[in-house]
Kinemage of the C-alpha trace (Angstrom):
@kinemage 1
@onewidth
@group {chain A} dominant
@subgroup {mainchain}
@vectorlist {calphas} color= white
{ca unk a 1} P -52.227 -23.010 -62.122
{ca unk a 2} L -50.679 -20.226 -60.041
{ca unk a 3} L -48.990 -20.944 -56.730
{ca unk a 4} L -51.127 -19.840 -53.747
{ca unk a 5} L -49.810 -16.669 -52.099
{ca unk a 6} L -49.186 -17.327 -48.384
{ca unk a 7} L -51.046 -15.095 -45.964
{ca unk a 8} L -49.118 -12.411 -44.166
{ca unk a 9} L -48.913 -13.134 -40.456
{ca unk a 10} L -50.556 -9.793 -39.650
{ca unk a 11} L -53.741 -10.933 -41.402
{ca unk a 12} L -54.114 -14.300 -39.672
{ca unk a 13} L -57.372 -14.610 -37.799
{ca unk a 14} L -56.629 -14.738 -34.074
{ca unk a 15} L -59.128 -17.480 -33.307
{ca unk a 16} L -57.866 -19.653 -36.128
{ca unk a 17} L -54.309 -19.256 -34.846
{ca unk a 18} L -55.251 -20.253 -31.325
{ca unk a 19} L -56.906 -23.351 -32.724
{ca unk a 20} L -53.797 -24.183 -34.735
{ca unk a 21} L -51.630 -23.592 -31.687
{ca unk a 22} L -52.870 -26.804 -30.152
{ca unk a 23} L -51.339 -28.721 -33.054
{ca unk a 24} L -48.249 -26.575 -33.576
{ca unk a 25} L -44.825 -27.635 -34.801
{ca unk a 26} L -41.064 -27.234 -34.384
{ca unk a 27} L -37.886 -26.983 -36.435
{ca unk a 28} L -35.791 -26.788 -39.618
{ca unk a 29} L -32.196 -27.517 -40.462
{ca unk a 30} L -31.394 -30.496 -42.635
{ca unk a 31} L -33.108 -29.736 -45.931
{ca unk a 32} L -33.672 -33.338 -47.034
{ca unk a 33} L -36.543 -33.917 -49.415
{ca unk a 34} L -37.599 -37.053 -47.547
{ca unk a 35} L -40.515 -38.923 -49.104
{ca unk a 36} L -41.047 -36.471 -51.961
{ca unk a 37} L -41.471 -38.213 -55.307
{ca unk a 38} L -39.052 -37.538 -58.154
{ca unk a 39} L -41.850 -35.718 -59.972
{ca unk a 40} L -42.492 -33.490 -56.952
{ca unk a 41} L -38.791 -32.682 -56.658
{ca unk a 42} L -38.573 -31.830 -60.358
{ca unk a 43} L -41.635 -29.582 -60.076
{ca unk a 44} L -40.169 -27.873 -57.014
{ca unk a 45} L -36.876 -27.135 -58.773
{ca unk a 46} L -38.659 -25.775 -61.832
{ca unk a 47} L -40.881 -23.592 -59.687
{ca unk a 48} L -37.913 -22.222 -57.741
{ca unk a 49} L -36.267 -21.001 -60.926
{ca unk a 50} L -39.306 -19.494 -62.625
{ca unk a 51} L -41.395 -17.785 -59.942
{ca unk a 52} L -40.868 -15.052 -57.368
{ca unk a 53} L -40.301 -16.032 -53.752
{ca unk a 54} L -43.464 -15.365 -51.679
{ca unk a 55} L -42.787 -12.902 -48.855
{ca unk a 56} L -44.160 -11.953 -45.444
{ca unk a 57} L -43.500 -9.146 -42.990
{ca unk a 58} L -40.596 -9.765 -40.637
{ca unk a 59} L -42.617 -8.488 -37.701
{ca unk a 60} L -42.338 -4.764 -37.158
{ca unk a 61} L -38.875 -4.453 -38.784
{ca unk a 62} L -40.325 -3.298 -42.104
{ca unk a 63} L -38.449 -6.009 -44.014
{ca unk a 64} L -40.364 -8.236 -46.431
{ca unk a 65} L -38.719 -11.621 -46.004
{ca unk a 66} L -38.983 -14.614 -48.307
{ca unk a 67} L -40.829 -17.483 -46.622
{ca unk a 68} L -37.740 -19.661 -47.113
{ca unk a 69} L -34.434 -18.414 -45.711
{ca unk a 70} L -30.926 -19.845 -45.664
{ca unk a 71} L -29.479 -21.198 -42.444
{ca unk a 72} L -25.741 -21.125 -41.821
{ca unk a 73} L -25.396 -24.784 -40.907
{ca unk a 74} L -25.294 -27.918 -43.069
{ca unk a 75} L -22.500 -27.656 -45.646
{ca unk a 76} L -22.045 -24.009 -44.738
{ca unk a 77} L -20.405 -24.807 -41.397
{ca unk a 78} L -18.153 -27.667 -42.513
{ca unk a 79} L -14.346 -27.170 -42.420
{ca unk a 80} L -12.509 -26.500 -45.682
{ca unk a 81} L -15.747 -26.746 -47.655
{ca unk a 82} L -15.768 -23.502 -49.648
{ca unk a 83} L -16.239 -25.287 -52.991
{ca unk a 84} L -19.669 -26.498 -51.837
{ca unk a 85} L -20.670 -23.876 -49.272
{ca unk a 86} L -20.044 -20.682 -51.246
{ca unk a 87} L -22.104 -21.769 -54.294
{ca unk a 88} L -25.021 -22.600 -51.965
{ca unk a 89} L -25.029 -19.035 -50.657
{ca unk a 90} L -24.680 -17.593 -54.162
{ca unk a 91} L -27.489 -19.736 -55.554
{ca unk a 92} L -29.781 -18.928 -52.648
{ca unk a 93} L -29.570 -15.226 -53.404
{ca unk a 94} L -30.078 -15.918 -57.120
{ca unk a 95} L -33.302 -17.758 -56.222
{ca unk a 96} L -34.678 -14.830 -54.240
{ca unk a 97} L -33.627 -15.807 -50.714
{ca unk a 98} L -33.199 -12.469 -48.958
{ca unk a 99} L -32.505 -13.545 -45.348
{ca unk a 100} L -29.321 -15.367 -44.319
{ca unk a 101} L -28.750 -16.610 -40.774
{ca unk a 102} L -25.422 -17.496 -39.202
{ca unk a 103} L -23.763 -17.441 -35.777
{ca unk a 104} L -20.361 -16.969 -34.190
{ca unk a 105} L -20.553 -20.572 -32.984
{ca unk a 106} L -21.291 -22.178 -36.372
{ca unk a 107} L -18.278 -23.996 -37.734
{ca unk a 108} L -16.305 -24.249 -34.503
{ca unk a 109} L -13.426 -22.023 -33.495
{ca unk a 110} L -12.634 -21.217 -37.131
{ca unk a 111} L -16.206 -19.951 -37.605
{ca unk a 112} L -16.438 -21.488 -41.065
{ca unk a 113} L -20.053 -20.444 -41.573
{ca unk a 114} L -19.259 -16.774 -41.270
{ca unk a 115} L -16.161 -17.162 -43.467
{ca unk a 116} L -18.067 -18.738 -46.370
{ca unk a 117} L -20.977 -16.325 -46.130
{ca unk a 118} L -18.486 -13.474 -45.963
{ca unk a 119} L -17.024 -14.475 -49.320
{ca unk a 120} L -20.405 -13.779 -50.877
{ca unk a 121} L -21.210 -10.745 -48.739
{ca unk a 122} L -18.086 -9.046 -50.053
{ca unk a 123} L -19.964 -8.758 -53.368
{ca unk a 124} L -23.671 -9.056 -52.496
{ca unk a 125} L -24.176 -7.592 -49.029
{ca unk a 126} L -26.942 -5.222 -50.126
{ca unk a 127} L -29.093 -8.073 -51.423
{ca unk a 128} L -29.806 -9.762 -48.087
{ca unk a 129} L -30.984 -9.210 -44.547
{ca unk a 130} L -27.991 -10.598 -42.627
{ca unk a 131} L -28.464 -12.111 -39.157
{ca unk a 132} L -25.884 -13.425 -36.719
{ca unk a 133} L -25.709 -14.283 -33.019
{ca unk a 134} L -23.660 -14.103 -29.834
{ca unk a 135} L -23.422 -17.130 -27.556
{ca unk a 136} L -21.429 -15.183 -24.954
{ca unk a 137} L -23.547 -14.074 -21.996
{ca unk a 138} L -21.396 -11.022 -21.156
{ca unk a 139} L -21.282 -7.592 -22.765
{ca unk a 140} L -17.517 -7.608 -23.314
{ca unk a 141} L -17.436 -11.113 -24.752
{ca unk a 142} L -20.380 -10.409 -27.032
{ca unk a 143} L -18.768 -7.243 -28.329
{ca unk a 144} L -15.626 -9.168 -29.245
{ca unk a 145} L -17.719 -11.743 -31.105
{ca unk a 146} L -19.509 -8.961 -32.987
{ca unk a 147} L -16.291 -7.294 -34.100
{ca unk a 148} L -14.888 -10.589 -35.341
{ca unk a 149} L -18.188 -11.317 -37.090
{ca unk a 150} L -17.842 -8.073 -39.030
{ca unk a 151} L -14.362 -9.098 -40.187
{ca unk a 152} L -15.365 -12.600 -41.238
{ca unk a 153} L -18.663 -11.556 -42.841
{ca unk a 154} L -16.912 -8.673 -44.629
{ca unk a 155} L -19.445 -6.109 -43.543
{ca unk a 156} L -19.648 -3.110 -41.242
{ca unk a 157} L -23.126 -3.834 -39.893
{ca unk a 158} L -25.675 -6.559 -39.206
{ca unk a 159} L -29.363 -6.280 -39.906
{ca unk a 160} L -30.086 -8.525 -36.923
{ca unk a 161} L -27.958 -9.519 -33.922
{ca unk a 162} L -29.374 -12.194 -31.645
{ca unk a 163} L -28.804 -13.813 -28.272
{ca unk a 164} L -27.965 -17.396 -29.214
{ca unk a 165} L -29.837 -20.363 -27.759
{ca unk a 166} L -31.149 -19.458 -24.328
{ca unk a 167} L -31.716 -22.788 -22.556
{ca unk a 168} L -31.955 -22.078 -18.803
{ca unk a 169} L -33.403 -19.382 -16.556
{ca unk a 170} L -29.980 -18.643 -15.105
{ca unk a 171} L -28.836 -17.653 -18.596
{ca unk a 172} L -31.675 -15.143 -18.784
{ca unk a 173} L -30.463 -13.680 -15.484
{ca unk a 174} L -26.900 -13.564 -16.826
{ca unk a 175} L -27.691 -11.612 -19.990
{ca unk a 176} L -29.788 -9.067 -18.085
{ca unk a 177} L -27.325 -8.633 -15.195
{ca unk a 178} L -24.915 -5.701 -15.007
{ca unk a 179} L -22.271 -6.337 -17.658
{ca unk a 180} L -24.542 -8.862 -19.393
{ca unk a 181} L -24.950 -9.417 -23.121
{ca unk a 182} L -28.041 -7.211 -23.423
{ca unk a 183} L -25.831 -4.200 -22.723
{ca unk a 184} L -23.730 -5.072 -25.782
{ca unk a 185} L -26.803 -5.510 -27.967
{ca unk a 186} L -28.260 -2.164 -26.942
{ca unk a 187} L -24.966 -0.323 -27.387
{ca unk a 188} L -24.425 -1.845 -30.836
{ca unk a 189} L -27.876 -0.704 -31.880
{ca unk a 190} L -27.275 2.788 -30.520
{ca unk a 191} L -24.034 2.933 -32.522
{ca unk a 192} L -25.918 1.746 -35.636
{ca unk a 193} L -23.693 -1.311 -35.938
{ca unk a 194} L -26.836 -3.464 -35.873
{ca unk a 195} L -30.364 -2.547 -36.894
{ca unk a 196} L -32.483 -5.003 -34.918
{ca unk a 197} L -32.135 -7.282 -31.893
{ca unk a 198} L -33.383 -10.822 -31.427
{ca unk a 199} L -33.312 -13.921 -29.264
{ca unk a 200} L -33.180 -17.614 -30.149
{ca unk a 201} L -33.755 -20.980 -28.506
{ca unk a 202} L -35.178 -24.468 -28.805
{ca unk a 203} L -34.971 -26.110 -25.372
{ca unk a 204} L -37.719 -24.646 -23.167
{ca unk a 205} L -40.469 -22.162 -24.124
{ca unk a 206} L -40.695 -20.798 -20.564
{ca unk a 207} L -37.104 -19.549 -20.770
{ca unk a 208} L -37.763 -17.588 -23.940
{ca unk a 209} L -41.036 -16.237 -22.589
{ca unk a 210} L -39.182 -14.847 -19.592
{ca unk a 211} L -36.687 -13.134 -21.908
{ca unk a 212} L -39.540 -11.573 -23.898
{ca unk a 213} L -41.072 -10.229 -20.683
{ca unk a 214} L -37.840 -8.430 -19.822
{ca unk a 215} L -36.929 -6.876 -23.170
{ca unk a 216} L -38.589 -5.738 -26.406
{ca unk a 217} L -36.732 -7.919 -28.886
{ca unk a 218} L -37.569 -7.345 -32.549
{ca unk a 219} L -37.389 -11.000 -33.577
{ca unk a 220} L -37.407 -14.519 -32.197
{ca unk a 221} L -35.916 -17.638 -33.772
{ca unk a 222} L -37.699 -20.690 -32.389
{ca unk a 223} L -37.805 -24.395 -33.170
{ca unk a 224} L -41.139 -25.474 -34.655
{ca unk a 225} L -42.113 -28.776 -36.263
{ca unk a 226} L -44.881 -31.352 -36.443
{ca unk a 227} L -43.725 -33.069 -33.239
{ca unk a 228} L -43.996 -29.871 -31.190
{ca unk a 229} L -47.372 -30.624 -29.526
{ca unk a 230} L -45.979 -33.729 -27.841
{ca unk a 231} L -43.407 -32.125 -25.492
{ca unk a 232} L -42.842 -28.569 -24.177
{ca unk a 233} L -44.793 -27.050 -27.048
{ca unk a 234} L -43.431 -23.739 -28.296
{ca unk a 235} L -46.591 -23.066 -30.299
{ca unk a 236} L -48.916 -23.396 -27.315
{ca unk a 237} L -47.825 -20.248 -25.452
{ca unk a 238} L -44.533 -18.797 -26.766
{ca unk a 239} L -45.739 -18.365 -30.345
{ca unk a 240} L -48.933 -16.471 -29.365
{ca unk a 241} L -46.821 -14.230 -27.141
{ca unk a 242} L -44.489 -13.393 -30.042
{ca unk a 243} L -47.465 -12.737 -32.329
{ca unk a 244} L -48.999 -10.420 -29.730
{ca unk a 245} L -45.738 -8.464 -29.601
{ca unk a 246} L -45.647 -8.198 -33.407
{ca unk a 247} L -42.220 -9.789 -33.545
{ca unk a 248} L -40.516 -11.211 -36.583
{ca unk a 249} L -40.861 -14.977 -36.058
{ca unk a 250} L -38.354 -17.328 -37.674
{ca unk a 251} L -38.941 -21.085 -37.571
{ca unk a 252} L -36.135 -23.634 -37.410
{ca unk a 253} L -35.726 -27.411 -36.966
{ca unk a 254} L -38.604 -27.982 -39.392
{ca unk a 255} L -37.597 -31.552 -40.363
{ca unk a 256} L -35.550 -31.976 -37.152
{ca unk a 257} L -32.385 -32.561 -39.176
{ca unk a 258} L -34.128 -35.278 -41.113
{ca unk a 259} L -35.491 -37.184 -38.137
{ca unk a 260} L -39.083 -36.397 -39.110
{ca unk a 261} L -38.501 -37.729 -42.614
{ca unk a 262} L -37.980 -41.349 -41.568
{ca unk a 263} L -40.330 -44.341 -42.132
{ca unk a 264} L -40.827 -44.686 -38.367
{ca unk a 265} L -43.466 -41.959 -38.474
{ca unk a 266} L -47.005 -43.305 -38.118
{ca unk a 267} L -48.321 -44.155 -41.571
{ca unk a 268} L -44.919 -43.751 -43.231
{ca unk a 269} L -42.356 -41.031 -43.665
{ca unk a 270} L -43.371 -37.394 -43.423
{ca unk a 271} L -42.255 -35.581 -46.570
{ca unk a 272} L -40.203 -32.420 -46.560
{ca unk a 273} L -43.092 -30.613 -48.199
{ca unk a 274} L -45.450 -31.670 -45.397
{ca unk a 275} L -42.873 -30.646 -42.791
{ca unk a 276} L -42.460 -27.228 -44.376
{ca unk a 277} L -46.161 -26.641 -45.033
{ca unk a 278} L -46.882 -27.440 -41.376
{ca unk a 279} L -44.597 -24.727 -40.022
{ca unk a 280} L -45.460 -22.185 -42.713
{ca unk a 281} L -49.144 -22.654 -41.807
{ca unk a 282} L -48.296 -21.145 -38.428
{ca unk a 283} L -47.931 -17.347 -38.041
{ca unk a 284} L -44.196 -17.341 -38.771
{ca unk a 285} L -42.415 -14.836 -40.971
{ca unk a 286} L -40.016 -17.351 -42.515
{ca unk a 287} L -38.254 -20.656 -41.929
{ca unk a 288} L -34.510 -21.219 -42.105
{ca unk a 289} L -32.747 -24.337 -43.302
{ca unk a 290} L -29.108 -25.254 -43.709
{ca unk a 291} L -28.512 -27.217 -46.918
{ca unk a 292} L -25.895 -29.758 -47.954
{ca unk a 293} L -25.813 -28.994 -51.681
{ca unk a 294} L -27.106 -26.610 -54.320
{ca unk a 295} L -29.532 -29.302 -55.488
{ca unk a 296} L -30.956 -29.632 -51.971
{ca unk a 297} L -31.285 -25.863 -51.710
{ca unk a 298} L -33.185 -25.702 -55.006
{ca unk a 299} L -35.543 -28.466 -53.887
{ca unk a 300} L -36.354 -26.705 -50.634
{ca unk a 301} L -36.776 -23.289 -52.223
{ca unk a 302} L -39.135 -24.907 -54.709
{ca unk a 303} L -41.175 -26.515 -51.946
{ca unk a 304} L -41.548 -23.108 -50.321
{ca unk a 305} L -42.875 -21.744 -53.622
{ca unk a 306} L -45.420 -24.572 -53.700
{ca unk a 307} L -46.585 -23.892 -50.145
{ca unk a 308} L -50.278 -24.507 -49.567
{ca unk a 309} L -51.650 -23.632 -46.089
{ca unk a 310} L -52.785 -26.618 -44.031
{ca unk a 311} L -56.096 -26.698 -42.193
{ca unk a 312} L -56.160 -27.279 -38.450
{ca unk a 313} L -57.356 -30.820 -39.121
{ca unk a 314} L -54.470 -31.522 -41.501
{ca unk a 315} L -51.980 -30.160 -38.990
{ca unk a 316} L -53.449 -32.294 -36.220
{ca unk a 317} L -53.206 -35.379 -38.421
{ca unk a 318} L -49.567 -34.651 -39.248
{ca unk a 319} L -48.766 -34.123 -35.571
{ca unk a 320} L -50.372 -37.490 -34.824
{ca unk a 321} L -48.157 -39.139 -37.436
{ca unk a 322} L -45.118 -37.577 -35.772
{ca unk a 323} L -46.031 -38.854 -32.306
{ca unk a 324} L -44.122 -42.196 -32.522
{ca unk a 325} L -40.881 -40.363 -33.262
{ca unk a 326} L -41.504 -37.186 -31.273
{ca unk a 327} L -38.580 -37.716 -28.899
{ca unk a 328} L -36.140 -38.080 -31.785
{ca unk a 329} L -37.737 -35.140 -33.606
{ca unk a 330} L -37.467 -32.979 -30.477
{ca unk a 331} L -33.905 -33.990 -29.626
{ca unk a 332} L -33.072 -30.339 -28.937
{ca unk a 333} L -35.724 -29.915 -26.222
{ca unk a 334} L -35.114 -30.100 -22.489
{ca unk a 335} L -35.988 -33.627 -21.350
{ca unk a 336} L -34.809 -33.590 -17.721
């Protein structure tokens, strides 16, 4: 039996999406398989090695992105961990992953994530869409982070440079003020040092919506998982706004760093496949996950290959199962 081809986000029926929005989800980072059976894991690994990664449009960028992408956290941001981290990046590309996400903040002051990814980019830069971020809210500070990112990533350009983790309205004011980070992003694009510009966040949808009102970002990285409907839902208003703007939409925190995969969920643990299918059933371009091992990467890539779109009823049922642990699963949201 062939694996179902996921729908491109541009073809999703608007009314169906609005219905799904009421049950939407948040997040992806840990990469655990959770309650998957050994047989399911074996099938996922076999599928990952023998089939082509399904792709979707990354918004209006023109890039066809695999529905599973590699995040720069997990093992990839751990100190002195090249023996594990570098093979994860290599294997991801071998398996058809063509989008890699990192940030200047990943891996602390040594920026281990960028260092490990850079080891692979020195040989395979042309094979991936490479995204990084600035957490500095000023133009000068962001420019310094960009220049150091080039050195560590062993490249002379980024495909995507993003504002990292906007949490509060005052941060939006800071990046758009005179001398703010947006000036650095625009200048870097004008100089062809970066191709596209994006914004990221997982605390408060209103903050990101305000940023989208002020600037035409090309992409947005937002936290989406099955607990999302229960507190400050990103899918209720932010996601439709991004769809309307034809942005590339990247989902993260899908299993909430494993918190969704625990037995405390109503009716038992939510599996990694359920967690991934939930978010991929939304109009996202791709989901990113940071993995702890090559085996974990292969399992998650395989689950993406096996993706089967959920109905609105299935998504609502999964969200209901997540309700008892929604606070843990939305640990990254603003709660006060």
